[in-house]
C-alpha positions, 0 to 999 in steps of 0.5 A: 846611550847616556843621558847627561845633565848640566846645571852648574850655573845659568844654563839648563842642558840635557844631552843623549850620547851614543856610547859606542859611536860617541854620536850626539843623538840629542842636545838642548840648552835653555839659557838664562842670560836674559833673566840675569842680564837685568842684574849684571850677573848671575843670581844663584837663587834665581838660576836655581828656580829657572832650572826647576822650570827648564830641566823638566821641560827638556826632559820630556823631549827625551822620554823616547830614549829612556829604554836605551839608556845605560847610565845617567851622567850629571855635573856635580862640581864645581859650580853654584851649589844651589844650581848643581843640586837641581841637576843632581836631584833630577839625575838621582830620580832618573837613576832610581826610576830607570834602575841604571847607574849614576856618573858624577862628572867634573865640570872642568873635565867637561870643558876639556872634553868639549874638544872631543864631542863626536870625536876620539880624545887626543891626549896628552894635551896641555889646556888653557881653560878660560871661563867665568870661574876659572883661568887655568893651564892644565896638563892632561895625560888621560881622563884621570891624570890631569894636573893644574900647573897654573891658575888665577890668584883671584878673579878669572879671565871671563869674570873680568869681562863680566865685571867690566861690562857691568861697569860700563852698563853693557849687560850680561854676559860681558864677553860677547858684548865687550868683544863687539864694542872692541871691534869699534875701539882704539886698543891703544887709546888708554894705557892699562897695567898688565897684571904680574908683568914683572913676576916670574910666576906662571899665575894669573890675576885680574883684580888689579886690572878690573880696578884700573878699568874702574878708575879709568871709567870714573876719570872719563865720566868726570871729564865729560860734560854730562858725566857719561861716556860716549859710545866711542869712549866705551868702545875704546875702553873695551878695546884697551881692556880686551888687549890688556886682559889677553896680553896677560894670558899670552905673557904667562902662556909664553913663559910656560911654552919656554919651559916646555913646549907642548906637542898639543895645546887647546883652549876651552871654556866659555871665554875661549870663544874670544876671537882676539885670544884665539888668534894670538894663541894660534900664532903662538902654536904656529911659531912652536909647531904645536898642534892647536885644538879648539872646541866648536863655538857652540860648545865653548859655553856650558853644555850637556854634550861635553858632560856626556862625552866625559861620561862615555870615558867613565862608563868604559872603565865602570867609573860609576858613583854610588847613589849615596855619594853623589853630592854637589861641590862648589869648588874643587882643587884637583881633578 
């Protein structure tokens, strides 16, 4: 079995996966959403302190499996340096004490392999990765052959939801709450600019849209009697923002499909749980006879099960990381 650790941001998670069968034997995650919601986003130093408390508590439940472990896997990039370090430190301690090798796992590969938890991998596949830190189109041929063909020029899809939610004082994380409000809103009430609409580039950008939403909120606040938005106005803003944010992704993804229609396509990452986005991607894939793969909703956000699934593939090819080379990286440009 492989014990995997995930601490790239604000989720403390451990998993144990059986190498031969890919079966998920154990998985537990402790979320920090409540603690960070007060600040409208993740506070790195607070997240690190909470990992120090949570990770050992989860590890206690795994002691019975120690004798069966063949390796320790841990997310080491990309993510918040101070939180990644907590997982890496635990992984190194376990590797030394149990005398088993380390497997350093790329967090983005983890999201891709969330599609294959307890399943065989299906590659090649083109993947749309949408999360709080990334918005990318990736052509994945194999575990170690992944090419980023499009990415965001500034902010990510998931981050824009968090920031708009903060503007509307709806709390953190923004994705689920905006999606919920949008169900009660009129998505055609306000017109927002679709980013890079006239650009031929297959790239993403959300900074301009965020600013347009900010200006809209300020305008509505000034026009109100008490300076506050009504519940209906909040719902309308959420619906219009969500519609525009997804329209941007769809325009660029359609451009990609025109260049080369993939046989297999997938959406991964925390923001891939957005039902509005999923439904439109489903329509696009159906139109082009492309097979669509989706992660279970419970594995869309950061988790250790996906890290363990990548680790199985690395274990098979003896892709271990020397102890002294396991370091943390906040950003990575290539896989």
